[in-house]
C-alpha positions in Angstrom: 154.3 209.5 175.0 152.8 207.7 171.9 155.2 210.0 169.7 158.2 209.2 171.7 157.2 205.5 171.4 156.7 205.7 167.8 160.0 207.5 167.2 161.7 204.6 169.5 160.1 201.9 167.1 161.8 203.9 164.1 165.1 204.2 165.8 165.5 200.7 167.5 167.5 199.4 164.7 170.3 201.7 166.3 169.5 200.6 169.8 172.8 198.2 170.0 174.9 200.8 168.9 173.4 203.4 171.4 173.7 200.8 174.3 177.2 200.1 173.5 178.2 203.7 173.2 176.1 204.6 176.4 177.9 201.8 178.3 181.3 203.0 177.4 180.5 206.6 178.5 179.0 205.1 181.9 182.1 203.3 182.5 184.4 206.3 182.0 182.2 208.4 184.3 182.2 205.7 186.9 186.0 205.7 186.8 186.5 209.5 186.6 183.7 210.2 189.2 184.8 210.9 192.8 181.5 210.2 194.5 178.4 208.2 193.7 176.1 211.5 193.8 177.9 213.0 191.0 177.9 209.6 189.2 174.1 209.2 189.4 173.7 212.8 188.4 175.9 212.3 185.3 174.1 209.1 184.6 170.8 210.5 184.8 171.9 213.1 182.3 173.3 210.6 179.9 170.1 208.6 180.0 168.1 211.8 179.3 170.5 212.5 176.6 170.2 209.2 175.0 166.3 209.4 175.2 166.3 212.7 173.4 169.0 211.2 170.9 166.7 208.2 170.1 163.6 210.5 169.7 165.6 212.6 167.3 167.1 209.8 165.3 163.7 208.1 165.3 162.0 211.3 164.0 164.3 211.9 161.2 164.2 208.2 160.0 160.4 208.3 160.4 160.3 211.2 158.2 162.8 209.7 155.6 160.9 206.6 155.5 157.6 208.2 154.9 159.2 210.3 152.1 160.2 207.1 150.5 157.0 205.5 151.0 155.2 208.3 149.5 157.6 208.2 146.4 156.9 204.6 145.9 153.1 205.0 146.2 153.1 207.8 143.8 155.2 205.9 141.4 152.6 202.8 141.9 149.6 205.2 141.3 151.2 206.8 138.1 151.6 210.2 139.7 155.0 210.9 137.9 155.4 211.5 134.3 159.3 212.1 134.5 162.1 210.8 136.8 163.0 214.4 137.4 159.7 214.8 139.5 160.9 212.4 142.1 162.5 214.3 144.9 163.7 212.7 148.3 166.0 215.5 149.6 169.7 215.9 150.1 170.2 213.3 152.8 168.5 210.6 150.2 170.4 211.8 147.3 171.9 208.3 146.4 168.6 206.7 147.1 166.8 209.2 144.9 169.0 208.3 142.1 168.5 204.7 142.3 164.8 205.0 142.6 164.8 207.5 139.4 166.8 204.7 137.5 164.3 202.2 138.7 161.3 204.3 137.7 162.7 205.0 134.3 163.5 201.2 133.6 160.0 200.3 134.8 158.4 203.0 132.4 160.7 201.7 129.8 159.7 198.1 130.4 156.0 199.1 130.6 156.2 200.8 127.1 158.1 197.8 125.7 155.2 195.6 126.8 152.6 197.7 125.6 154.4 197.8 122.1 154.8 194.0 122.3 151.1 193.6 123.1 150.3 196.0 120.2 152.5 193.9 117.8 151.1 190.6 119.0 147.5 191.8 118.5 148.3 193.3 115.1 150.2 190.0 114.1 147.3 187.7 115.4 145.0 189.9 113.5 147.0 189.8 110.3 147.5 186.0 110.3 143.4 185.6 110.9 143.0 187.7 107.8 145.6 186.1 105.7 144.5 182.7 106.3 140.8 183.6 106.1 141.2 185.0 102.6 142.5 181.5 100.8 140.4 179.5 103.1 137.1 181.1 102.1 138.0 181.2 98.4 138.8 177.4 98.7 135.4 176.9 100.4 133.5 179.0 97.9 135.0 177.0 94.9 134.3 173.5 96.6 130.7 174.5 97.6 130.1 175.5 94.1 131.4 172.4 92.6 129.6 170.3 95.2 126.1 172.2 94.3 126.4 171.1 90.7 129.2 172.7 88.9 131.5 169.8 89.1 129.3 168.4 86.3 129.7 171.3 84.2 132.7 170.7 82.0 132.9 174.6 81.1 133.8 175.7 84.7 134.7 172.5 87.0 138.5 172.5 86.0 138.8 176.3 86.2 137.2 176.2 89.6 139.4 173.2 90.8 142.6 175.1 89.5 141.7 178.3 91.3 141.0 176.1 94.5 144.5 174.7 94.0 146.0 178.1 93.5 144.7 179.3 96.8 146.0 176.0 98.6 149.4 176.8 97.1 148.9 180.3 98.6 147.9 178.9 102.1 150.7 176.5 102.2 153.1 179.4 101.2 151.8 181.3 104.1 152.2 178.6 106.6 155.8 177.9 105.4 156.4 181.7 106.0 154.8 181.9 109.3 157.1 179.0 110.6 160.1 180.7 109.3 159.6 184.0 110.7 158.4 182.5 114.0 161.5 180.3 114.3 163.8 183.2 113.3 162.3 185.6 115.7 162.5 183.1 118.5 166.0 182.4 118.0 165.1 178.7 117.0 166.3 178.8 113.4 170.2 177.6 113.4 172.2 179.2 110.7 175.1 176.9 109.2 177.9 179.5 108.2 180.6 178.3 105.6 182.3 179.4 102.5 180.7 178.5 98.9 181.3 179.8 95.5 178.8 182.5 94.3 178.9 181.7 90.7 177.8 178.1 91.2 175.3 179.2 93.7 173.7 181.8 92.0 173.6 180.2 88.3 171.0 177.7 89.2 168.8 180.1 91.2 168.6 182.4 88.1 167.9 179.6 85.7 165.0 178.5 87.9 163.3 181.6 87.3 164.1 181.9 83.6 161.0 180.4 82.4 158.7 182.6 84.3 160.7 185.7 83.2 160.3 184.3 79.6 156.5 184.0 80.0 156.2 187.7 80.9 158.6 188.9 78.3 161.1 190.0 80.8 164.7 190.1 80.4 166.7 188.1 83.0 170.2 189.3 83.1 173.0 187.8 85.4 176.2 189.6 85.3 179.5 188.1 85.2 180.8 186.9 88.5 184.5 186.1 89.1 184.7 182.5 89.0 186.7 181.9 92.1 184.7 184.4 94.2 183.8 182.8 97.6 181.6 184.1 100.3 180.8 183.2 104.0 177.2 182.7 105.0 174.3 180.2 105.2 174.0 179.0 101.9 170.2 177.6 102.2 169.2 180.7 103.9 170.9 183.2 101.4 169.1 181.1 98.4 165.9 181.8 100.4 166.8 185.6 100.2 167.6 185.7 96.7 164.6 183.6 95.7 162.3 186.0 97.4 164.0 189.0 95.8 164.1 187.7 92.3 160.6 186.4 92.7 159.3 190.1 93.8 161.3 191.6 90.9 159.5 189.5 88.3 156.1 189.7 90.0 156.5 193.6 90.0 157.8 194.2 86.5 155.6 194.3 83.6 158.3 195.0 80.9 161.9 195.6 81.0 164.4 193.5 82.9 165.5 192.0 86.1 169.3 192.2 86.7 171.4 190.1 89.2 174.9 191.4 90.2 177.7 190.5 92.4 180.3 193.2 93.0 183.7 193.0 94.8 183.8 195.6 97.7 186.9 195.1 99.6 186.6 192.3 102.1 182.8 191.9 101.3 180.8 191.4 98.2 177.6 193.2 97.3 174.7 191.0 95.9 172.4 193.2 94.0 168.7 192.4 92.3 167.7 195.2 90.3 164.4 195.5 88.3 162.6 198.2 86.0 159.1 197.5 87.6 156.6 199.6 89.3 158.9 200.8 92.0 158.0 201.8 95.6 157.2 205.2 96.9 159.1 207.0 99.3 156.5 206.8 102.0 156.4 203.0 101.7 160.1 202.3 101.7 160.3 202.5 105.5 157.7 200.1 106.1 158.3 197.2 103.4 160.3 195.0 105.7 157.3 194.8 108.3 155.2 191.6 108.7 152.3 191.7 106.3 152.9 195.2 105.0 152.1 195.5 101.3 152.4 198.3 99.0 149.6 197.2 96.7 147.5 194.8 98.9 145.2 193.4 95.9 148.2 193.1 93.5 150.2 191.3 96.1 147.4 188.7 96.9 146.7 188.2 93.1 150.3 187.2 92.5 150.6 185.0 95.5 152.4 187.1 98.0 152.3 186.3 101.7 153.4 189.8 103.1 156.1 188.0 105.0 159.0 187.5 102.5 160.8 190.7 102.9 160.3 190.5 106.8 162.2 187.1 106.4 164.7 188.4 104.2 165.7 191.3 106.5 166.0 188.7 109.5 168.3 186.3 107.6 170.6 189.2 106.3 170.7 190.7 109.8 171.6 187.2 111.1 174.8 187.6 108.8 175.7 190.7 110.5 174.7 192.7 107.5 171.6 194.7 106.4 169.4 195.0 103.4 169.4 198.2 101.4 166.7 199.3 98.9 166.5 202.2 96.4 163.5 202.7 94.5 161.3 205.2 92.5 157.8 204.7 91.3 157.6 203.8 87.7 161.5 203.3 87.5 162.1 200.1 89.2 163.6 199.0 92.6 167.2 197.7 93.7 167.7 195.4 96.6 171.3 194.7 98.1 173.1 193.4 100.8 176.8 192.5 101.6 178.4 189.3 102.7 181.9 188.6 104.0 184.4 187.2 101.6 
């Protein structure tokens, strides 16, 4: 009796349909019966039939619901490693397909969340490390000065100069952190417009001419078509070129740095090429990661924050383009990207 009651509870959702169908059959039987005895016999048979029908429907529905519940519990308890392991049977084929899709999406969401958490943890660790380096250096120099070195004319200016150098590094790092945070959160707005490439690049190259001269490096700006105009955010493209040219000079000990603007149909390609130390093949795929440095000690000594190329990549991608790089150790590097004309 308890089993029948349980099956009834599972099939009661269909009771209104059963009752409607049953009443129709009873009315037809009543009309066609020529005696009350036959009617009551048929009525009893109909009632028995519907009790069995309700029991059968309830039993099947109970089985299906338990299959679904078990699949959900197994998903919740991480019992499946693949959506193909989820089986509900032929009668629940469509629901099985939906649950598999839901499982796959959930797995992808969990994987992405774990990846984001790992990236966040690494980012916070890198930021802490990068901030700690200049702060500790500044503290060390100032502490030495306060302990008496400030009265020593042989070292006081040297220590103050080094402390000032590290404050510049710290300031650059904070600016880059703000920039990359705004870019990745979508808060950095781009202002796209046409501008003349020759008028744009000439002052940028002039700004680096003295630095290149101090290192005895040739600084070559190849001829640019006078009326060549491109479409982009002038301020952000200047940030890109400043970073690329600065890196080219930093990592070139002898030779030259070249800047070229080439016509390529509806686009123009901006190229920054150097004859510096180059980048190994194993590092090429990671140089645009935040805080990734090919030579960490050298990068810090020349004031790198480890965020410059990551910012460059984001800015160029915001222009629906990409930054390409070719490099060989000891032979130099070439960075380039396209802008619409």
